[in-house]
C-alpha positions as CSV (number, residue, x, y, z in Angstrom):
1,X,-35.5,93.5,-159.5
2,X,-33.8,95.8,-157.2
3,X,-32.3,92.6,-155.2
4,X,-31.1,91.2,-158.4
5,X,-29.1,94.1,-159.3
6,X,-27.9,94.4,-155.9
7,X,-26.6,91.1,-155.9
8,X,-25.2,91.2,-159.5
9,X,-23.3,94.4,-158.4
10,X,-21.7,92.7,-155.3
11,X,-20.7,89.7,-157.6
12,X,-19.0,91.9,-160.0
13,X,-17.2,93.8,-157.2
14,X,-16.0,90.6,-155.7
15,X,-14.6,89.5,-159.0
16,X,-12.9,92.9,-159.4
17,X,-11.3,92.9,-156.2
18,X,-10.1,89.4,-156.4
19,X,-8.4,90.3,-159.8
20,X,-6.7,93.1,-158.1
21,X,-5.1,90.9,-155.8
22,X,-4.1,88.2,-158.2
23,X,-2.1,90.9,-160.3
24,X,-0.4,92.5,-157.5
25,X,0.7,89.2,-156.3
26,X,1.8,88.4,-159.6
27,X,3.7,91.7,-159.8
28,X,5.3,90.6,-156.5
29,X,6.2,87.1,-157.7
30,X,7.8,88.5,-161.1
31,X,9.9,91.2,-158.9
32,X,10.9,88.5,-156.7
33,X,12.4,86.2,-159.5
34,X,13.7,89.2,-161.2
35,X,15.8,90.2,-157.7
36,X,16.9,86.5,-157.4
37,X,18.2,86.6,-161.0
38,X,19.9,89.8,-160.5
39,X,21.6,88.4,-157.0
40,X,22.5,85.0,-158.7
41,X,24.7,87.2,-161.5
42,X,26.0,89.3,-159.0
43,X,27.0,86.5,-156.8
44,X,28.5,84.5,-160.0
45,X,30.4,87.9,-160.6
46,X,31.7,88.0,-157.3
47,X,33.0,84.5,-157.5
48,X,34.8,85.0,-160.5
49,X,36.4,88.1,-159.5
50,X,38.0,86.2,-156.6
51,X,40.3,84.1,-159.0
52,X,42.4,87.1,-159.7
53,X,44.0,87.0,-163.2
54,X,47.8,87.5,-163.1
55,X,49.7,90.8,-164.1
56,X,51.1,91.0,-167.6
57,X,55.0,90.1,-167.9
58,X,57.1,92.0,-170.3
59,X,60.4,90.6,-169.5
60,X,61.6,92.3,-166.5
61,X,63.9,89.9,-164.3
62,X,63.0,91.3,-160.9
63,X,59.4,90.5,-161.8
64,X,59.5,87.0,-163.2
65,X,59.2,85.0,-159.8
66,X,56.3,87.1,-158.5
67,X,54.5,87.0,-162.1
68,X,55.2,83.2,-162.3
69,X,53.2,82.7,-158.6
70,X,50.3,84.5,-159.9
71,X,50.2,82.5,-162.8
72,X,50.1,79.6,-161.0
73,X,47.3,80.7,-158.9
74,X,45.3,81.4,-161.8
75,X,45.7,78.2,-163.7
76,X,44.7,76.3,-160.3
77,X,41.9,78.8,-159.6
78,X,40.4,78.6,-163.3
79,X,40.8,74.6,-163.5
80,X,42.7,75.3,-166.8
81,X,43.6,71.9,-167.9
82,X,47.6,70.9,-168.7
83,X,48.5,71.2,-172.2
84,X,48.0,73.4,-175.1
85,X,45.3,75.3,-173.1
86,X,47.8,76.3,-170.5
87,X,50.0,77.6,-172.9
88,X,47.3,79.9,-174.6
89,X,46.3,80.9,-171.3
90,X,49.7,82.1,-170.1
91,X,50.3,83.5,-173.4
92,X,47.7,86.0,-173.3
93,X,49.6,87.6,-170.1
94,X,52.8,88.4,-172.0
95,X,53.5,91.6,-173.6
96,X,56.8,93.6,-174.9
97,X,59.9,91.5,-174.9
98,X,58.5,88.3,-173.3
99,X,55.7,88.0,-176.0
100,X,58.3,88.7,-178.7
101,X,60.6,85.8,-177.2
102,X,57.6,83.4,-177.3
103,X,56.5,84.3,-181.0
104,X,59.9,83.7,-182.2
105,X,59.9,80.5,-180.7
106,X,56.8,79.6,-182.3
107,X,58.1,80.7,-185.6
108,X,61.1,78.7,-185.1
109,X,58.5,75.7,-184.3
110,X,60.1,75.6,-180.6
111,X,56.8,74.6,-179.1
112,X,55.9,73.9,-175.4
113,X,53.9,70.9,-174.3
114,X,52.6,72.3,-170.9
115,X,53.2,75.3,-168.7
116,X,56.2,73.7,-166.8
117,X,58.2,73.5,-170.1
118,X,57.3,77.4,-170.6
119,X,58.0,78.3,-167.5
120,X,61.3,76.6,-167.3
121,X,62.5,78.3,-170.7
122,X,60.7,81.6,-169.2
123,X,63.1,81.3,-166.2
124,X,66.2,80.5,-168.2
125,X,65.9,83.3,-170.5
126,X,64.5,86.3,-168.2
127,X,65.4,85.1,-165.0
128,X,68.0,87.0,-163.0
129,X,71.7,86.2,-163.9
130,X,72.9,83.5,-161.2
131,X,69.8,84.5,-159.0
132,X,69.7,81.1,-157.4
133,X,73.1,80.9,-156.6
134,X,73.3,84.5,-155.1
135,X,70.2,83.2,-153.1
136,X,71.6,80.3,-152.1
137,X,74.9,82.1,-150.6
138,X,72.8,84.6,-149.0
139,X,70.7,81.9,-147.4
140,X,73.6,80.0,-145.7
141,X,74.8,83.6,-144.4
142,X,71.8,84.6,-142.7
143,X,71.6,85.2,-139.4
144,X,68.9,86.9,-137.1
145,X,69.9,90.2,-136.5
146,X,66.3,91.8,-135.9
147,X,63.0,90.6,-134.6
148,X,61.8,86.8,-135.3
149,X,59.3,87.7,-137.8
150,X,61.7,89.5,-140.0
151,X,64.1,86.9,-140.0
152,X,61.3,84.3,-140.8
153,X,60.1,86.4,-143.7
154,X,63.9,87.0,-145.1
155,X,64.3,83.2,-144.9
156,X,61.3,82.2,-146.5
157,X,61.8,84.7,-149.4
158,X,65.3,83.7,-150.2
159,X,64.4,80.0,-149.7
160,X,61.9,80.0,-152.5
161,X,64.8,80.8,-154.8
162,X,66.7,77.8,-154.1
163,X,64.7,75.0,-155.4
164,X,66.7,72.3,-154.8
165,X,67.0,72.8,-151.0
166,X,64.7,69.8,-149.4
167,X,62.8,70.5,-146.3
168,X,64.9,69.0,-143.8
169,X,67.8,71.2,-145.1
170,X,65.6,74.3,-144.7
171,X,64.7,73.6,-141.1
172,X,68.5,73.2,-140.0
173,X,69.4,76.2,-142.1
174,X,66.7,78.2,-140.2
175,X,67.2,76.9,-136.6
176,X,71.2,77.6,-137.3
177,X,70.5,81.1,-137.9
178,X,68.2,82.0,-135.1
179,X,69.8,84.1,-132.4
180,X,70.5,83.1,-128.8
181,X,68.8,80.4,-126.9
182,X,66.0,79.9,-130.1
183,X,68.8,78.3,-132.1
184,X,69.1,75.5,-129.3
185,X,65.5,75.5,-128.7
186,X,64.3,75.0,-132.1
187,X,67.0,72.1,-132.9
188,X,65.8,70.5,-129.6
189,X,62.7,69.5,-131.2
190,X,64.2,67.7,-134.3
191,X,62.2,69.7,-136.8
192,X,61.7,67.7,-140.2
193,X,60.6,70.6,-142.5
194,X,60.9,74.4,-142.1
195,X,57.3,74.9,-140.9
196,X,58.3,72.7,-137.8
197,X,61.3,74.7,-137.1
198,X,59.6,78.1,-137.4
199,X,56.8,76.6,-135.0
200,X,59.4,75.5,-132.7
201,X,61.1,78.9,-132.4
202,X,58.0,80.8,-132.1
203,X,56.9,78.7,-129.2
204,X,60.4,79.3,-127.6
205,X,60.3,82.8,-128.1
206,X,56.8,82.6,-126.2
207,X,57.8,80.4,-123.6
208,X,61.0,83.1,-123.0
209,X,58.8,85.9,-122.8
210,X,57.2,84.2,-119.3
211,X,60.4,84.3,-117.6
212,X,62.2,81.4,-116.0
213,X,58.9,79.4,-115.3
214,X,57.9,79.4,-118.9
215,X,61.3,78.0,-120.0
216,X,61.1,75.5,-117.5
217,X,57.6,74.7,-118.7
218,X,58.8,73.8,-122.0
219,X,61.6,71.5,-121.0
220,X,59.4,69.6,-118.7
221,X,56.7,69.4,-121.6
222,X,59.5,67.9,-124.1
223,X,60.7,65.4,-121.7
């Protein structure tokens, strides 16, 4: 009888311990699933935040170019389809005079088919007066008077506002404005676009910093 009670006690103890282990294991599994879901939600939020929304535009002409650039980044990043969805998306970032302008056009029945047509109308209405021609004149007169990096920055800024300037013209204009031997070195490589012209100027500057041997090595490489 005593042995029977002892064995029964051991059997119940084993069942009790096994139950505790199963409960703890199940709790850890649930916590792991919960943590994974939370991490997934955080990760999803972070990915969404990478695609930044553009700032709102109220009609200030000096902010239009930067705002358009931000809008186009957001349209591509959010995969907004071409058409009415584009218009609805962009309209949500208009305020003040810009929003009133859009509302008056809609009320008058002047609709826009896509972002390109809306961008053109916005530029015509709110763009700086004669901004493109002013940028063109400044670009043709631009000469390197400081560091190469500063010249590249100013040339790139102005060229963005001149829409009908092809890449070859940009390359030649950029090279022509370089100072000293950089002009000839950049043109010697027959650049076909602005990027090639900039790369040639940087290479020439780097070789010049090496002294006569550097320039001789560059000339040997080109021939």
